[in-house]
OpenMM code with the backbone's topology and positions (N, CA, C; nanometers):
from openmm import Vec3, app, unit

residues = "MET SER THR SER ARG ALA GLY PRO PRO ASP LEU VAL GLN GLN LEU LEU THR GLU ARG ARG GLU LEU LEU VAL ALA ASN GLU ARG LEU ARG MET GLU LEU GLU GLU LEU ARG ALA ARG GLU VAL GLY PRO ASP PRO ARG LEU ARG ARG LEU GLU ASP GLU ASN ALA ARG LEU ARG GLN GLU LEU ALA ALA ALA ARG THR GLN VAL GLU THR PHE GLU VAL GLY VAL GLN LYS ALA VAL ALA GLN LEU GLU ALA GLU LEU GLU THR".split()
positions = [
    Vec3(-3.3842, -3.4228, -0.1242),
    Vec3(-3.4041, -3.2946, -0.0763),
    Vec3(-3.3418, -3.2462, 0.0684),
    Vec3(-3.3513, -3.3524, 0.1376),
    Vec3(-3.3113, -3.3378, 0.2672),
    Vec3(-3.1544, -3.3178, 0.2802),
    Vec3(-3.0789, -3.3661, 0.1668),
    Vec3(-2.9287, -3.3763, 0.1570),
    Vec3(-2.9073, -3.2079, 0.1214),
    Vec3(-2.9877, -3.1837, 0.0057),
    Vec3(-2.9593, -3.0306, -0.0131),
    Vec3(-2.9746, -2.9155, 0.0950),
    Vec3(-3.0675, -2.9420, 0.1574),
    Vec3(-3.1090, -2.8660, 0.2761),
    Vec3(-2.9992, -2.8559, 0.3738),
    Vec3(-2.9530, -2.9948, 0.3910),
    Vec3(-2.8240, -3.0133, 0.5042),
    Vec3(-2.6976, -2.9624, 0.4840),
    Vec3(-2.6766, -2.9237, 0.3614),
    Vec3(-2.5652, -2.8669, 0.3026),
    Vec3(-2.5560, -2.7216, 0.3471),
    Vec3(-2.6222, -2.6139, 0.2823),
    Vec3(-2.6163, -2.4861, 0.3272),
    Vec3(-2.6245, -2.4612, 0.5159),
    Vec3(-2.6696, -2.5296, 0.5663),
    Vec3(-2.6729, -2.4882, 0.6998),
    Vec3(-2.5674, -2.5527, 0.7670),
    Vec3(-2.4844, -2.6712, 0.7130),
    Vec3(-2.3439, -2.6801, 0.7582),
    Vec3(-2.2578, -2.6108, 0.7249),
    Vec3(-2.2688, -2.5267, 0.5824),
    Vec3(-2.1624, -2.4468, 0.5373),
    Vec3(-2.1934, -2.3103, 0.6544),
    Vec3(-2.3006, -2.2716, 0.6608),
    Vec3(-2.3547, -2.1649, 0.7660),
    Vec3(-2.2772, -2.1951, 0.9067),
    Vec3(-2.2889, -2.3080, 0.9580),
    Vec3(-2.2490, -2.3439, 1.0830),
    Vec3(-2.0698, -2.3511, 1.0568),
    Vec3(-2.0294, -2.3934, 0.9954),
    Vec3(-1.8867, -2.4016, 0.9538),
    Vec3(-1.8343, -2.2370, 0.9212),
    Vec3(-1.8990, -2.1721, 0.8863),
    Vec3(-1.8741, -2.0150, 0.8475),
    Vec3(-1.8741, -1.9399, 0.9870),
    Vec3(-1.9843, -1.9736, 1.0392),
    Vec3(-1.9813, -1.9074, 1.2032),
    Vec3(-1.8856, -1.9558, 1.2935),
    Vec3(-1.8351, -2.0972, 1.2665),
    Vec3(-1.7419, -2.1335, 1.3611),
    Vec3(-1.6273, -2.0478, 1.3292),
    Vec3(-1.5934, -2.0416, 1.2062),
    Vec3(-1.4591, -1.9846, 1.1445),
    Vec3(-1.4468, -1.8609, 1.1985),
    Vec3(-1.5583, -1.7800, 1.1988),
    Vec3(-1.5585, -1.6185, 1.2374),
    Vec3(-1.5340, -1.6292, 1.3575),
    Vec3(-1.6076, -1.7099, 1.4652),
    Vec3(-1.5631, -1.7070, 1.5986),
    Vec3(-1.4288, -1.7273, 1.6192),
    Vec3(-1.3603, -1.8197, 1.5589),
    Vec3(-1.2231, -1.8420, 1.5751),
    Vec3(-1.1460, -1.7159, 1.5144),
    Vec3(-1.1754, -1.6728, 1.4269),
    Vec3(-1.1135, -1.5455, 1.4002),
    Vec3(-1.1162, -1.4353, 1.4712),
    Vec3(-1.2378, -1.4118, 1.5532),
    Vec3(-1.2580, -1.3273, 1.6259),
    Vec3(-1.1620, -1.3487, 1.7551),
    Vec3(-1.1705, -1.4817, 1.8032),
    Vec3(-1.0846, -1.5081, 1.9070),
    Vec3(-0.9355, -1.4869, 1.9032),
    Vec3(-0.8971, -1.5167, 1.7811),
    Vec3(-0.7495, -1.4928, 1.7370),
    Vec3(-0.7231, -1.3559, 1.7254),
    Vec3(-0.8301, -1.2680, 1.6940),
    Vec3(-0.7822, -1.1081, 1.6785),
    Vec3(-0.7997, -1.0708, 1.8252),
    Vec3(-0.8706, -1.1013, 1.8818),
    Vec3(-0.8712, -1.0486, 2.0272),
    Vec3(-0.7420, -1.0994, 2.1072),
    Vec3(-0.6945, -1.2083, 2.0923),
    Vec3(-0.5697, -1.2462, 2.1447),
    Vec3(-0.4632, -1.1757, 2.1193),
    Vec3(-0.4412, -1.1524, 1.9660),
    Vec3(-0.3249, -1.0816, 1.9202),
    Vec3(-0.3571, -0.9356, 1.9671),
    Vec3(-0.4824, -0.8668, 1.9940),
    Vec3(-0.4952, -0.7292, 2.0253),
    Vec3(-0.4415, -0.7213, 2.1800),
    Vec3(-0.4733, -0.8502, 2.2717),
    Vec3(-0.4108, -0.8236, 2.3641),
    Vec3(-0.2635, -0.8509, 2.4205),
    Vec3(-0.2225, -0.9385, 2.2951),
    Vec3(-0.0605, -0.9674, 2.3293),
    Vec3(0.0002, -0.8104, 2.2651),
    Vec3(-0.0665, -0.7312, 2.1968),
    Vec3(-0.0186, -0.6071, 2.1308),
    Vec3(0.0016, -0.5236, 2.2352),
    Vec3(-0.1111, -0.5159, 2.2907),
    Vec3(-0.1229, -0.4087, 2.4215),
    Vec3(-0.0090, -0.4410, 2.5202),
    Vec3(-0.0106, -0.5813, 2.5500),
    Vec3(0.1104, -0.6166, 2.6507),
    Vec3(0.2363, -0.5714, 2.6226),
    Vec3(0.2625, -0.6095, 2.4658),
    Vec3(0.4016, -0.5529, 2.4190),
    Vec3(0.4103, -0.4027, 2.4261),
    Vec3(0.3119, -0.3240, 2.3887),
    Vec3(0.3245, -0.1884, 2.4231),
    Vec3(0.3503, -0.1390, 2.5663),
    Vec3(0.2979, -0.2201, 2.6672),
    Vec3(0.2942, -0.1775, 2.7874),
    Vec3(0.4108, -0.2186, 2.8546),
    Vec3(0.4978, -0.3206, 2.8020),
    Vec3(0.6436, -0.3223, 2.8139),
    Vec3(0.7158, -0.2431, 2.8037),
    Vec3(0.7205, -0.1527, 2.6638),
    Vec3(0.7935, -0.0794, 2.6240),
    Vec3(0.8410, 0.0264, 2.7308),
    Vec3(0.9605, 0.0652, 2.7430),
    Vec3(1.0262, 0.1452, 2.8491),
    Vec3(1.0017, 0.2803, 2.7983),
    Vec3(1.0197, 0.3011, 2.6782),
    Vec3(1.0280, 0.4303, 2.6079),
    Vec3(1.1431, 0.4401, 2.5044),
    Vec3(1.1540, 0.5535, 2.4680),
    Vec3(1.2813, 0.5743, 2.3425),
    Vec3(1.3970, 0.5199, 2.4168),
    Vec3(1.4841, 0.4808, 2.3099),
    Vec3(1.6429, 0.4312, 2.3434),
    Vec3(1.6916, 0.5448, 2.3984),
    Vec3(1.7665, 0.5250, 2.5244),
    Vec3(1.8548, 0.6179, 2.6090),
    Vec3(1.9594, 0.7018, 2.5071),
    Vec3(2.0015, 0.6132, 2.4204),
    Vec3(2.1200, 0.6525, 2.3423),
    Vec3(2.0831, 0.7492, 2.2273),
    Vec3(1.9270, 0.7681, 2.2223),
    Vec3(1.8564, 0.8485, 2.1180),
    Vec3(1.8874, 1.0096, 2.1492),
    Vec3(1.8716, 1.0199, 2.2992),
    Vec3(1.9117, 1.1567, 2.3295),
    Vec3(2.0386, 1.2005, 2.3203),
    Vec3(2.1317, 1.1259, 2.3472),
    Vec3(2.2780, 1.1554, 2.3387),
    Vec3(2.2988, 1.1854, 2.1951),
    Vec3(2.2550, 1.1127, 2.0971),
    Vec3(2.2866, 1.1223, 1.9720),
    Vec3(2.2442, 1.2327, 1.9368),
    Vec3(2.0956, 1.2841, 1.9661),
    Vec3(2.0516, 1.4016, 1.9070),
    Vec3(2.1117, 1.5342, 1.9815),
    Vec3(2.1335, 1.5181, 2.0922),
    Vec3(2.2500, 1.6331, 2.1402),
    Vec3(2.3930, 1.6331, 2.0751),
    Vec3(2.4404, 1.5314, 2.0278),
    Vec3(2.5748, 1.5269, 1.9516),
    Vec3(2.5490, 1.5906, 1.8215),
    Vec3(2.4305, 1.5501, 1.7685),
    Vec3(2.3913, 1.5924, 1.6250),
    Vec3(2.3749, 1.7439, 1.6162),
    Vec3(2.3149, 1.7875, 1.7161),
    Vec3(2.2915, 1.9324, 1.7206),
    Vec3(2.4325, 2.0031, 1.7667),
    Vec3(2.5044, 1.9706, 1.8391),
    Vec3(2.6413, 1.9926, 1.8666),
    Vec3(2.7024, 2.0106, 1.7347),
    Vec3(2.7332, 1.9146, 1.6647),
    Vec3(2.8016, 1.9033, 1.5286),
    Vec3(2.7278, 2.0022, 1.4265),
    Vec3(2.5984, 2.0241, 1.4311),
    Vec3(2.5459, 2.1019, 1.3196),
    Vec3(2.5723, 2.2545, 1.3475),
    Vec3(2.6017, 2.2784, 1.4785),
    Vec3(2.6495, 2.4232, 1.5326),
    Vec3(2.7890, 2.4267, 1.4753),
    Vec3(2.8732, 2.3399, 1.5331),
    Vec3(3.0260, 2.3515, 1.4452),
    Vec3(3.0249, 2.3625, 1.2979),
    Vec3(2.9381, 2.3044, 1.2542),
    Vec3(2.9332, 2.3216, 1.0926),
    Vec3(2.8815, 2.4429, 1.0571),
    Vec3(2.8026, 2.5053, 1.1324),
    Vec3(2.7528, 2.6109, 1.0845),
    Vec3(2.8695, 2.7292, 1.1110),
    Vec3(2.9301, 2.7191, 1.2180),
    Vec3(3.0516, 2.8133, 1.2742),
    Vec3(3.1568, 2.7968, 1.1750),
    Vec3(3.1975, 2.6723, 1.1018),
    Vec3(3.2849, 2.6422, 1.0364),
    Vec3(3.2354, 2.6997, 0.8894),
    Vec3(3.1503, 2.6983, 0.8448),
    Vec3(3.0814, 2.7640, 0.7319),
    Vec3(3.1208, 2.9235, 0.7268),
    Vec3(3.0559, 2.9967, 0.8507),
    Vec3(3.0645, 3.1208, 0.8555),
    Vec3(3.2281, 3.1508, 0.8553),
    Vec3(3.3124, 3.0758, 0.9024),
    Vec3(3.4472, 3.1132, 0.9197),
    Vec3(3.4851, 3.1086, 0.7654),
    Vec3(3.4772, 2.9848, 0.6902),
    Vec3(3.5005, 2.9789, 0.5402),
    Vec3(3.4806, 3.0851, 0.4650),
    Vec3(3.3221, 3.1304, 0.4939),
    Vec3(3.2817, 3.2502, 0.4109),
    Vec3(3.3775, 3.3935, 0.4206),
    Vec3(3.3964, 3.4089, 0.5822),
    Vec3(3.4890, 3.5230, 0.6146),
    Vec3(3.6196, 3.5178, 0.5383),
    Vec3(3.6915, 3.3801, 0.5547),
    Vec3(3.8180, 3.3804, 0.4590),
    Vec3(3.8059, 3.4126, 0.3292),
    Vec3(3.7003, 3.3623, 0.2496),
    Vec3(3.6587, 3.3719, 0.1187),
    Vec3(3.6447, 3.5330, 0.0896),
    Vec3(3.5939, 3.5868, 0.1485),
    Vec3(3.5614, 3.7473, 0.1435),
    Vec3(3.7144, 3.8084, 0.1626),
    Vec3(3.7773, 3.7794, 0.2617),
    Vec3(3.9132, 3.8390, 0.2822),
    Vec3(4.0193, 3.8041, 0.1714),
    Vec3(4.0006, 3.6898, 0.0855),
    Vec3(4.0826, 3.6369, 0.0012),
    Vec3(4.0633, 3.7113, -0.1273),
    Vec3(3.9113, 3.7266, -0.1543),
    Vec3(3.8760, 3.7898, -0.2609),
    Vec3(3.9236, 3.9542, -0.2708),
    Vec3(3.9157, 4.0156, -0.1369),
    Vec3(3.9535, 4.1406, -0.1254),
    Vec3(4.1252, 4.1621, -0.1560),
    Vec3(4.1808, 4.0353, -0.0938),
    Vec3(4.3339, 4.0498, -0.1480),
    Vec3(4.3634, 4.0452, -0.2798),
    Vec3(4.2987, 3.9777, -0.3434),
    Vec3(4.3266, 3.9471, -0.4768),
    Vec3(4.2744, 4.0750, -0.5591),
    Vec3(4.1708, 4.1374, -0.4990),
    Vec3(4.1338, 4.2589, -0.5751),
    Vec3(4.2334, 4.3531, -0.5480),
    Vec3(4.2938, 4.3637, -0.4289),
    Vec3(4.3898, 4.4721, -0.3883),
    Vec3(4.5183, 4.4556, -0.4792),
    Vec3(4.5636, 4.3188, -0.5030),
    Vec3(4.6822, 4.3025, -0.5556),
    Vec3(4.6368, 4.3148, -0.7156),
    Vec3(4.5572, 4.2728, -0.7851),
    Vec3(4.5170, 4.3119, -0.9087),
    Vec3(4.5145, 4.4594, -0.9308),
    Vec3(4.4615, 4.5464, -0.8266),
    Vec3(4.4669, 4.6822, -0.8593),
    Vec3(4.6087, 4.7334, -0.8469),
    Vec3(4.6988, 4.6873, -0.7589),
    Vec3(4.8575, 4.7176, -0.7683),
    Vec3(4.9077, 4.6711, -0.8910),
    Vec3(4.8739, 4.5936, -0.9283),
    Vec3(4.9826, 4.5216, -1.0481),
    Vec3(4.9267, 4.6250, -1.1704),
    Vec3(4.8108, 4.6593, -1.1727),
    Vec3(4.7642, 4.7576, -1.2925),
    Vec3(4.8093, 4.8875, -1.2948),
    Vec3(4.8624, 4.9299, -1.1671),
    Vec3(4.9239, 5.0784, -1.1654),
    Vec3(5.0487, 5.0635, -1.1571),
] * unit.nanometer
topology = app.Topology()
chain = topology.addChain("A")
for resn in residues:
    res = topology.addResidue(resn, chain)
    for name in ("N", "CA", "C"):
        topology.addAtom(name, app.Element.getBySymbol(name[0]), res)
């Protein structure tokens, strides 16, 4: 009987020890994560430059699209005018 009673308390002690070790490891990792986050300087300085370049290129693209639309309208008018002249 004594061996059957000695087993469960040992298991409980083992589980409690394992729990403490896990708690300590968790706290250690949490502290390490905080330390790493504190060391971060911020966003990459190249990111702002790339965002500015992206915005500039988007503006250029929008202007080019507007210009293409204007040319298309002009070509359509010219084609319509030529067709009208050929019919007469």
